Backbone as CSV, one residue per row, in Angstrom:
resi,resn,N_x,N_y,N_z,CA_x,CA_y,CA_z,C_x,C_y,C_z
1,MET,-10.329,-50.528,-18.178,-10.441,-50.364,-16.748,-9.810,-49.041,-16.358
2,SER,-10.445,-48.390,-15.412,-9.882,-47.132,-14.953,-10.088,-46.996,-13.463
3,ALA,-9.320,-46.127,-12.884,-9.473,-45.856,-11.456,-10.777,-45.112,-11.237
4,ALA,-11.404,-45.362,-10.127,-12.666,-44.713,-9.816,-12.681,-44.361,-8.339
5,GLU,-13.661,-43.601,-7.961,-13.798,-43.212,-6.565,-14.134,-44.422,-5.707
6,PRO,-13.584,-44.520,-4.523,-13.904,-45.632,-3.640,-15.369,-45.607,-3.215
7,THR,-15.895,-46.778,-2.878,-17.240,-46.875,-2.322,-17.174,-46.415,-0.873
8,ALA,-18.335,-46.389,-0.235,-18.390,-45.972,1.164,-17.480,-46.834,2.033
9,ALA,-17.339,-48.113,1.662,-16.521,-49.028,2.454,-15.036,-48.911,2.130
10,GLY,-14.691,-48.144,1.112,-13.296,-47.964,0.790,-12.787,-48.783,-0.372
11,LEU,-13.588,-49.672,-0.943,-13.158,-50.436,-2.107,-13.555,-49.689,-3.375
12,PRO,-12.591,-49.390,-4.237,-12.963,-48.710,-5.483,-13.715,-49.680,-6.389
13,PRO,-14.692,-49.192,-7.135,-15.383,-50.082,-8.073,-14.454,-50.477,-9.213
14,HIS,-14.722,-51.618,-9.796,-13.999,-52.076,-10.984,-14.777,-51.589,-12.210
15,GLU,-14.065,-51.078,-13.201,-14.722,-50.571,-14.399,-14.207,-51.284,-15.640
16,ALA,-15.102,-51.482,-16.597,-14.769,-52.117,-17.871,-15.759,-51.605,-18.916
17,VAL,-15.478,-51.921,-20.168,-16.364,-51.594,-21.281,-16.548,-52.878,-22.073
18,VAL,-17.779,-53.184,-22.483,-18.060,-54.411,-23.226,-17.298,-54.390,-24.552
19,ALA,-16.401,-55.349,-24.710,-15.556,-55.464,-25.903,-16.259,-56.292,-26.976
20,GLU,-15.832,-56.097,-28.213,-16.453,-56.796,-29.345,-16.420,-58.320,-29.169
21,GLU,-15.301,-58.844,-28.690,-15.183,-60.300,-28.535,-16.047,-60.859,-27.408
22,TRP,-16.624,-59.997,-26.599,-17.518,-60.432,-25.529,-18.959,-60.583,-26.001
23,VAL,-19.280,-60.073,-27.172,-20.659,-60.062,-27.675,-20.921,-61.362,-28.434
24,ASP,-22.033,-62.026,-28.107,-22.353,-63.313,-28.722,-23.308,-63.166,-29.910
25,TYR,-23.750,-64.277,-30.414,-24.638,-64.340,-31.580,-26.016,-63.743,-31.317
26,ASN,-26.344,-63.460,-30.078,-27.607,-62.795,-29.749,-27.462,-61.277,-29.707
27,GLY,-26.242,-60.784,-29.918,-26.014,-59.351,-29.971,-25.787,-58.677,-28.640
28,HIS,-25.545,-59.478,-27.584,-25.236,-58.881,-26.277,-24.131,-59.682,-25.600
29,MET,-23.647,-59.179,-24.479,-22.527,-59.804,-23.784,-22.896,-61.232,-23.388
30,SER,-22.014,-62.167,-23.737,-22.202,-63.578,-23.419,-21.994,-63.815,-21.927
31,GLU,-22.658,-64.826,-21.408,-22.625,-65.089,-19.962,-21.217,-65.290,-19.423
32,ALA,-20.329,-65.891,-20.197,-18.960,-66.129,-19.724,-18.237,-64.820,-19.423
33,PHE,-18.568,-63.763,-20.137,-17.847,-62.512,-19.960,-18.367,-61.709,-18.773
34,TYR,-19.607,-61.951,-18.338,-20.047,-61.390,-17.066,-19.133,-61.950,-15.971
35,VAL,-18.894,-63.258,-16.024,-18.042,-63.909,-15.022,-16.609,-63.400,-15.121
36,LEU,-16.112,-63.167,-16.345,-14.775,-62.601,-16.517,-14.661,-61.244,-15.825
37,VAL,-15.645,-60.377,-16.045,-15.616,-59.043,-15.422,-15.692,-59.179,-13.901
38,PHE,-16.552,-60.069,-13.405,-16.610,-60.299,-11.964,-15.269,-60.833,-11.444
39,GLY,-14.611,-61.694,-12.202,-13.295,-62.208,-11.802,-12.266,-61.105,-11.694
40,HIS,-12.297,-60.171,-12.642,-11.374,-59.030,-12.564,-11.696,-58.163,-11.350
41,ALA,-12.975,-58.021,-11.024,-13.362,-57.265,-9.821,-12.847,-57.963,-8.563
42,THR,-12.935,-59.283,-8.544,-12.406,-60.045,-7.401,-10.903,-59.833,-7.275
43,ASP,-10.191,-59.916,-8.398,-8.741,-59.689,-8.368,-8.404,-58.315,-7.805
44,GLN,-9.188,-57.305,-8.191,-8.961,-55.947,-7.691,-9.167,-55.891,-6.180
45,VAL,-10.201,-56.569,-5.685,-10.453,-56.605,-4.239,-9.296,-57.292,-3.522
46,LEU,-8.830,-58.417,-4.070,-7.721,-59.125,-3.428,-6.498,-58.230,-3.323
47,GLU,-6.242,-57.467,-4.366,-5.125,-56.508,-4.336,-5.344,-55.482,-3.217
48,GLN,-6.559,-54.976,-3.100,-6.879,-53.946,-2.108,-6.743,-54.442,-0.670
49,ILE,-7.005,-55.736,-0.446,-6.946,-56.244,0.928,-5.587,-56.835,1.278
50,GLY,-4.644,-56.756,0.340,-3.299,-57.225,0.631,-2.982,-58.612,0.113
51,LEU,-3.774,-59.116,-0.840,-3.531,-60.450,-1.389,-3.259,-60.396,-2.889
52,GLY,-2.537,-59.376,-3.315,-2.197,-59.213,-4.722,-1.063,-60.127,-5.151
53,PRO,-0.592,-59.954,-6.380,0.440,-60.826,-6.941,1.728,-60.901,-6.111
54,GLN,2.171,-59.791,-5.562,3.408,-59.811,-4.776,3.252,-60.656,-3.512
55,GLU,2.098,-60.544,-2.879,1.857,-61.339,-1.667,1.736,-62.818,-2.015
56,ARG,1.084,-63.135,-3.129,0.983,-64.536,-3.557,2.374,-65.109,-3.824
57,GLU,3.217,-64.317,-4.469,4.589,-64.760,-4.760,5.373,-64.960,-3.461
58,ARG,5.206,-64.040,-2.533,5.953,-64.091,-1.274,5.530,-65.267,-0.396
59,THR,4.221,-65.525,-0.314,3.711,-66.524,0.633,3.361,-67.863,0.009
60,GLY,3.128,-67.883,-1.301,2.658,-69.112,-1.943,1.205,-69.398,-1.650
61,CYS,0.494,-68.380,-1.157,-0.925,-68.541,-0.825,-1.783,-67.721,-1.779
62,SER,-2.995,-68.203,-2.003,-3.922,-67.512,-2.884,-5.345,-67.777,-2.419
63,VAL,-6.284,-67.047,-2.983,-7.701,-67.277,-2.703,-8.293,-68.034,-3.881
64,TYR,-8.925,-69.164,-3.589,-9.598,-69.971,-4.602,-11.103,-69.794,-4.436
65,THR,-11.788,-69.527,-5.523,-13.253,-69.476,-5.490,-13.759,-70.903,-5.482
66,VAL,-14.552,-71.243,-4.476,-15.088,-72.603,-4.358,-16.591,-72.665,-4.607
67,GLU,-17.234,-71.494,-4.622,-18.667,-71.450,-4.934,-18.989,-70.070,-5.477
68,ALA,-19.879,-70.037,-6.467,-20.304,-68.768,-7.048,-21.755,-68.882,-7.486
69,HIS,-22.459,-67.780,-7.386,-23.850,-67.704,-7.832,-24.009,-66.405,-8.614
70,VAL,-24.315,-66.526,-9.902,-24.467,-65.369,-10.789,-25.940,-65.207,-11.141
71,ARG,-26.379,-63.958,-11.128,-27.721,-63.617,-11.629,-27.540,-62.668,-12.814
72,TYR,-28.077,-63.065,-13.956,-28.046,-62.245,-15.170,-29.379,-61.512,-15.232
73,LEU,-29.357,-60.203,-15.041,-30.596,-59.444,-14.894,-30.984,-58.657,-16.135
74,GLN,-29.986,-58.146,-16.861,-30.249,-57.342,-18.056,-29.169,-57.618,-19.096
75,GLU,-29.543,-57.497,-20.343,-28.571,-57.620,-21.424,-27.777,-56.323,-21.529
76,VAL,-26.506,-56.466,-21.928,-25.680,-55.294,-22.219,-24.999,-55.523,-23.562
77,GLY,-24.891,-54.459,-24.337,-24.347,-54.564,-25.681,-22.945,-54.014,-25.811
78,LEU,-22.443,-54.114,-27.022,-21.110,-53.646,-27.367,-20.907,-52.197,-26.930
79,GLY,-19.790,-51.950,-26.280,-19.432,-50.602,-25.862,-20.086,-50.120,-24.580
80,ALA,-20.944,-50.938,-23.977,-21.616,-50.517,-22.739,-20.591,-50.369,-21.612
81,PRO,-20.667,-49.279,-20.865,-19.779,-49.129,-19.706,-20.285,-50.011,-18.571
82,LEU,-19.359,-50.626,-17.860,-19.705,-51.491,-16.729,-18.958,-51.024,-15.496
83,GLN,-19.643,-51.088,-14.366,-19.016,-50.772,-13.085,-19.456,-51.830,-12.088
84,VAL,-18.490,-52.435,-11.418,-18.780,-53.468,-10.428,-18.410,-52.938,-9.051
85,ARG,-19.407,-52.882,-8.177,-19.181,-52.526,-6.776,-19.152,-53.821,-5.983
86,THR,-18.168,-53.970,-5.127,-18.000,-55.197,-4.352,-18.105,-54.902,-2.870
87,ARG,-18.788,-55.784,-2.180,-18.885,-55.721,-0.716,-18.272,-56.981,-0.111
88,VAL,-17.540,-56.803,0.957,-17.124,-57.938,1.777,-18.292,-58.200,2.716
89,VAL,-18.995,-59.326,2.493,-20.216,-59.581,3.262,-20.052,-60.717,4.266
90,GLY,-18.903,-61.329,4.267,-18.625,-62.384,5.229,-17.152,-62.716,5.194
91,ARG,-16.646,-63.167,6.310,-15.240,-63.517,6.386,-15.041,-64.428,7.588
92,GLY,-14.023,-65.212,7.486,-13.632,-66.090,8.580,-12.127,-66.201,8.560
93,PRO,-11.555,-67.015,9.412,-10.095,-67.149,9.448,-9.490,-67.559,8.101
94,LYS,-10.254,-68.346,7.307,-9.758,-68.855,6.031,-10.707,-68.559,4.872
95,THR,-11.814,-67.866,5.116,-12.841,-67.673,4.084,-13.108,-66.197,3.811
96,LEU,-13.540,-65.948,2.591,-13.903,-64.604,2.166,-15.177,-64.707,1.332
97,HIS,-16.210,-63.973,1.710,-17.505,-63.982,1.033,-17.711,-62.593,0.438
98,LEU,-17.776,-62.533,-0.905,-17.936,-61.267,-1.613,-19.266,-61.215,-2.340
99,ALA,-19.823,-60.017,-2.442,-21.034,-59.766,-3.222,-20.712,-58.675,-4.226
100,HIS,-20.817,-59.026,-5.514,-20.546,-58.084,-6.607,-21.869,-57.627,-7.222
101,GLU,-21.979,-56.338,-7.508,-23.111,-55.792,-8.261,-22.561,-55.083,-9.493
102,MET,-22.997,-55.546,-10.669,-22.560,-54.951,-11.929,-23.664,-54.035,-12.447
103,ARG,-23.261,-52.807,-12.761,-24.181,-51.819,-13.324,-23.657,-51.330,-14.662
104,SER,-24.598,-50.933,-15.510,-24.275,-50.195,-16.721,-25.074,-48.910,-16.598
105,GLY,-24.370,-47.812,-16.390,-25.069,-46.575,-16.023,-25.682,-46.786,-14.651
106,GLU,-26.951,-46.475,-14.522,-27.643,-46.649,-13.241,-28.327,-48.003,-13.120
107,GLU,-28.323,-48.792,-14.194,-29.080,-50.046,-14.228,-28.263,-51.222,-13.704
108,LEU,-28.844,-51.943,-12.749,-28.238,-53.165,-12.245,-28.415,-54.251,-13.299
109,VAL,-27.297,-54.788,-13.823,-27.383,-55.753,-14.918,-27.033,-57.179,-14.494
110,ALA,-26.294,-57.357,-13.406,-25.937,-58.694,-12.940,-25.388,-58.617,-11.524
111,THR,-25.464,-59.739,-10.840,-24.847,-59.857,-9.519,-24.081,-61.176,-9.468
112,GLU,-23.073,-61.215,-8.613,-22.367,-62.464,-8.346,-22.004,-62.488,-6.879
113,GLU,-22.218,-63.637,-6.294,-21.834,-63.879,-4.912,-20.805,-65.000,-4.948
114,ILE,-19.670,-64.809,-4.294,-18.652,-65.856,-4.287,-18.182,-66.154,-2.870
115,LEU,-17.746,-67.392,-2.704,-17.087,-67.821,-1.480,-15.692,-68.258,-1.870
116,GLY,-14.698,-67.635,-1.248,-13.311,-67.968,-1.517,-12.644,-68.554,-0.296
117,LEU,-11.690,-69.458,-0.551,-10.886,-70.051,0.513,-9.436,-69.634,0.330
118,HIS,-8.776,-69.316,1.440,-7.355,-68.963,1.423,-6.556,-70.268,1.454
119,VAL,-5.771,-70.492,0.399,-5.096,-71.777,0.212,-3.585,-71.587,0.146
120,ASP,-2.879,-72.423,0.884,-1.429,-72.541,0.759,-1.208,-73.500,-0.407
121,GLN,-0.739,-72.971,-1.524,-0.649,-73.766,-2.732,0.373,-74.903,-2.627
122,GLN,1.438,-74.705,-1.881,2.440,-75.758,-1.740,1.904,-76.893,-0.870
123,ALA,1.209,-76.554,0.210,0.668,-77.572,1.105,-0.604,-78.198,0.535
124,GLY,-1.277,-77.468,-0.362,-2.536,-77.974,-0.914,-3.649,-77.990,0.113
125,ALA,-3.615,-77.029,1.029,-4.607,-76.978,2.106,-4.947,-75.529,2.433
126,THR,-6.104,-75.346,3.050,-6.474,-74.004,3.474,-5.567,-73.565,4.619
127,THR,-5.445,-72.242,4.729,-4.608,-71.662,5.770,-5.215,-70.325,6.189
128,PRO,-5.058,-69.939,7.446,-5.627,-68.660,7.879,-4.985,-67.474,7.156
129,PHE,-5.782,-66.432,6.976,-5.262,-65.169,6.462,-4.281,-64.594,7.476
130,GLY,-3.323,-63.804,7.004,-2.440,-63.085,7.905,-3.211,-62.012,8.654
131,ALA,-2.627,-61.502,9.711,-3.294,-60.519,10.570,-3.705,-59.261,9.812
132,ALA,-2.851,-58.760,8.926,-3.174,-57.526,8.195,-4.376,-57.723,7.288
133,VAL,-4.461,-58.870,6.611,-5.610,-59.152,5.739,-6.873,-59.316,6.583
134,ALA,-6.771,-60.020,7.681,-7.927,-60.205,8.567,-8.441,-58.857,9.078
135,GLU,-7.534,-57.969,9.442,-7.934,-56.637,9.913,-8.590,-55.830,8.800
136,ARG,-8.017,-55.893,7.614,-8.561,-55.131,6.484,-9.947,-55.640,6.108
137,THR,-10.149,-56.945,6.028,-11.476,-57.461,5.679,-12.490,-57.143,6.773
138,ALA,-12.061,-57.152,8.032,-12.966,-56.779,9.121,-13.394,-55.321,8.973
139,ALA,-12.454,-54.459,8.613,-12.766,-53.036,8.449,-13.678,-52.789,7.260
140,LEU,-13.620,-53.660,6.248,-14.427,-53.485,5.035,-15.777,-54.173,5.106
141,ALA,-16.005,-54.994,6.110,-17.230,-55.791,6.181,-18.475,-54.921,6.171
142,GLU,-19.429,-55.343,5.365,-20.724,-54.664,5.234,-21.841,-55.691,5.341
143,ALA,-23.039,-55.217,5.574,-24.211,-56.094,5.543,-24.429,-56.568,4.109
144,PRO,-24.845,-57.813,3.938,-25.085,-58.301,2.582,-26.329,-57.668,1.970
145,PRO,-26.336,-57.511,0.637,-27.545,-57.024,-0.019,-28.655,-58.074,0.074
146,SER,-29.879,-57.678,-0.183,-31.031,-58.576,-0.017,-30.967,-59.818,-0.912
147,TRP,-30.297,-59.733,-2.024,-30.230,-60.870,-2.951,-29.205,-61.921,-2.540
148,CYS,-28.355,-61.616,-1.586,-27.286,-62.522,-1.168,-27.860,-63.722,-0.418
149,GLY,-27.262,-64.887,-0.640,-27.635,-66.073,0.112,-28.836,-66.811,-0.433
150,ARG,-29.386,-66.369,-1.539,-30.535,-67.064,-2.136,-30.073,-68.349,-2.790
151,ARG,-30.976,-69.264,-2.912,-30.686,-70.501,-3.634,-31.444,-70.493,-4.953
152,ILE,-30.945,-71.275,-5.867,-31.626,-71.389,-7.164,-32.896,-72.188,-6.931
153,GLY,-33.982,-71.703,-7.465,-35.248,-72.418,-7.255,-36.259,-72.077,-8.310
């Protein structure tokens, strides 16, 4: 992973390289590792909006993914560079809706859409985001890409 230039919305893309242990018996990245890379991209976004490890430790609150939809569009092999661009495409007092696009070079290889809930871990219940996080997600909000919101069919 390396630092990269921010997107138009201000979120830097997440970068990774396909590791040997991610490659399956078919000779390309296994489906679980697409989700791993998307998870790391989500963690990076949470850090950027003010919900990183220090804030979780301070407040006892975290974001839990409660729904995800992954589309596997192209195979990627060992050593392939990956870049995930993330958009905040929806938000509410307690919810965060992200759209991830994974590319290798210029080719779109996978997408993931997630819905996260802000949870007070001690109370075991959802809780509103703090004002600074709400302001930051509002400032980052973008229109969803055309593939967002589709159902499996």
